[in-house]
Residue frames relative to the residue before (quaternion, step in Angstrom):
aa qw qx qy qz dx dy dz
X 1.0000 0.0000 0.0000 0.0000 0.00 0.00 0.00
X 0.6487 0.5222 -0.3086 0.4598 3.58 1.03 -0.89
X 0.6300 0.5514 -0.3253 0.4396 3.56 1.03 -0.82
X 0.6509 0.5098 -0.2968 0.4778 3.53 0.99 -0.85
X 0.6305 0.5456 -0.3190 0.4506 3.57 1.01 -0.82
X 0.6854 0.4758 -0.2865 0.4709 3.56 0.90 -0.91
X 0.6308 0.5136 -0.3388 0.4728 3.59 1.07 -0.66
X 0.6349 0.5120 -0.3292 0.4758 3.62 0.99 -0.72
X 0.6453 0.5063 -0.3174 0.4760 3.63 0.97 -0.83
X 0.6638 0.4895 -0.3225 0.4645 3.59 0.88 -0.81
X 0.6516 0.5009 -0.3226 0.4696 3.58 0.96 -0.78
X 0.6380 0.5179 -0.3273 0.4665 3.62 0.99 -0.73
X 0.6407 0.5216 -0.3185 0.4646 3.58 1.00 -0.84
X 0.6771 0.4798 -0.3013 0.4696 3.58 0.91 -0.89
X 0.6075 0.5474 -0.3468 0.4594 3.57 1.11 -0.70
X 0.6469 0.5033 -0.3209 0.4746 3.62 0.97 -0.80
X 0.6484 0.5282 -0.3220 0.4437 3.57 0.96 -0.84
X 0.6705 0.4901 -0.2905 0.4752 3.58 0.91 -0.92
X 0.6177 0.5349 -0.3424 0.4638 3.57 1.09 -0.68
X 0.6379 0.5267 -0.3077 0.4701 3.60 1.02 -0.84
X 0.6470 0.5239 -0.3109 0.4586 3.54 1.01 -0.85
X 0.6686 0.4949 -0.2966 0.4692 3.57 0.93 -0.91
X 0.7085 0.4720 -0.2835 0.4413 3.60 0.81 -0.90
X 0.7966 0.2750 -0.1238 0.5238 3.61 1.06 -0.75
X 0.1671 0.8529 -0.4822 0.1098 3.53 1.17 0.62
X 0.6602 0.5230 -0.3165 0.4364 3.59 0.90 -0.83
X 0.6934 0.4702 -0.2721 0.4734 3.56 0.87 -1.00
X 0.6239 0.5331 -0.3347 0.4632 3.57 1.05 -0.73
X 0.6422 0.5035 -0.3246 0.4783 3.62 0.95 -0.77
X 0.6502 0.5132 -0.3133 0.4645 3.61 0.97 -0.78
X 0.6395 0.5172 -0.3157 0.4732 3.56 0.99 -0.88
X 0.6458 0.5218 -0.3163 0.4589 3.59 1.00 -0.84
X 0.6508 0.5231 -0.3177 0.4493 3.58 1.02 -0.80
X 0.7182 0.4447 -0.2614 0.4670 3.61 0.94 -0.87
X 0.5562 0.6160 -0.3912 0.3978 3.55 1.20 -0.36
X 0.5507 -0.6393 0.4291 0.3224 3.56 -1.07 0.71
X 0.7836 0.2907 -0.1508 0.5279 3.61 1.07 -0.66
X 0.4621 -0.7134 0.4019 0.3406 3.57 1.35 0.33
X 0.5772 0.5327 -0.4113 0.4625 3.55 1.04 0.81
X 0.5032 -0.6226 0.4903 0.3447 3.55 -1.22 0.40
X 0.5666 -0.5715 0.4584 0.3771 3.56 -1.20 0.53
X 0.5895 -0.5891 0.4111 0.3694 3.61 -1.05 0.72
X 0.8437 0.2267 -0.1751 0.4540 3.58 -1.01 0.87
X 0.4250 0.7270 -0.4551 0.2893 3.58 1.28 0.01
X 0.6965 0.4660 -0.2848 0.4655 3.59 0.82 -0.96
X 0.6395 0.5266 -0.3308 0.4520 3.60 0.95 -0.80
X 0.6120 0.5751 -0.3413 0.4223 3.58 1.14 -0.60
X 0.5123 -0.6730 0.3975 0.3558 3.56 1.24 -0.27
X 0.7719 -0.3859 0.2704 0.4267 3.46 -1.42 0.00
X 0.6358 0.5395 -0.3332 0.4400 3.61 0.97 -0.78
X 0.6839 0.4727 -0.3112 0.4604 3.60 0.83 -0.88
X 0.6221 0.5253 -0.3464 0.4659 3.62 1.02 -0.67
X 0.6841 0.4772 -0.2813 0.4744 3.57 0.87 -0.94
X 0.6457 0.5224 -0.3212 0.4549 3.61 0.95 -0.80
X 0.6423 0.5084 -0.3291 0.4698 3.59 0.96 -0.85
X 0.6539 0.5276 -0.3009 0.4511 3.57 0.93 -0.94
X 0.6845 0.4779 -0.2730 0.4781 3.58 0.89 -0.97
X 0.6506 0.5289 -0.3143 0.4452 3.58 0.91 -0.89
X 0.6362 0.5236 -0.3412 0.4524 3.60 0.96 -0.77
X 0.7181 0.4406 -0.2729 0.4645 3.59 0.79 -0.96
X 0.5927 0.5403 -0.3768 0.4635 3.59 1.10 -0.49
X 0.6806 0.4715 -0.2935 0.4778 3.57 0.92 -0.89
X 0.6182 0.5480 -0.3425 0.4474 3.55 1.08 -0.70
X 0.6694 0.4833 -0.3029 0.4760 3.58 0.95 -0.82
X 0.6457 0.5078 -0.3248 0.4687 3.61 1.01 -0.76
X 0.7195 0.4433 -0.2517 0.4716 3.59 1.02 -0.71
X 0.4654 0.7058 -0.4456 0.2946 3.59 1.18 -0.22
X 0.6374 0.5196 -0.3498 0.4488 3.62 1.00 -0.63
X 0.6188 0.5237 -0.3434 0.4743 3.63 1.16 -0.48
X 0.7132 0.4409 -0.2619 0.4778 3.60 1.08 -0.55
X 0.4146 0.7226 -0.4671 0.2964 3.59 1.23 0.14
X 0.5679 -0.5916 0.4424 0.3630 3.57 -1.16 0.50
X 0.4201 -0.7327 0.4722 0.2521 3.62 -0.80 0.91
X 0.1073 -0.8488 0.5161 0.0406 3.60 0.05 1.22
X 0.7311 0.4287 -0.2447 0.4710 3.60 1.08 -0.55
X 0.4603 0.6998 -0.4445 0.3175 3.60 1.19 0.05
X 0.3991 -0.7096 0.5345 0.2271 3.60 -1.01 0.91
X 0.6687 0.5258 -0.2966 0.4341 3.59 1.18 -0.31
X 0.3597 0.7422 -0.4917 0.2792 3.57 1.16 0.43
X 0.4889 -0.6480 0.4867 0.3228 3.60 -1.00 0.72
X 0.6578 -0.5028 0.3859 0.4070 3.56 -1.29 0.35
X 0.6429 0.5332 -0.3250 0.4436 3.60 0.97 -0.86
X 0.6647 0.4899 -0.3013 0.4769 3.57 1.00 -0.81
X 0.6328 0.5323 -0.3349 0.4516 3.59 0.97 -0.78
X 0.6792 0.4666 -0.3083 0.4753 3.61 0.91 -0.78
X 0.6152 0.5565 -0.3432 0.4404 3.55 1.11 -0.67
X 0.7603 0.3521 -0.2050 0.5059 3.62 0.87 -0.85
X 0.5481 -0.6723 0.3804 0.3209 3.59 1.23 0.06
X 0.4768 0.6555 -0.4582 0.3647 3.60 1.03 0.72
């Protein structure tokens, strides 16, 4: 009886995971694209729709905040000659 109960629980857990994947397919694909190894972080799907959405929003918030750090250094005196001619200085 206990074996059957654990099998039913495992099936229900997998059913919930597949439901989360179907409902959040677009965000999951985007998270996989931005990941360094093209995999989801462990436990993200089990966390539910909120954790998937929060992870997605947090990444893009941090990306927007960091965009000023990734800007091209236009005022640097150490730019190469090729770079200076490219940016018109």
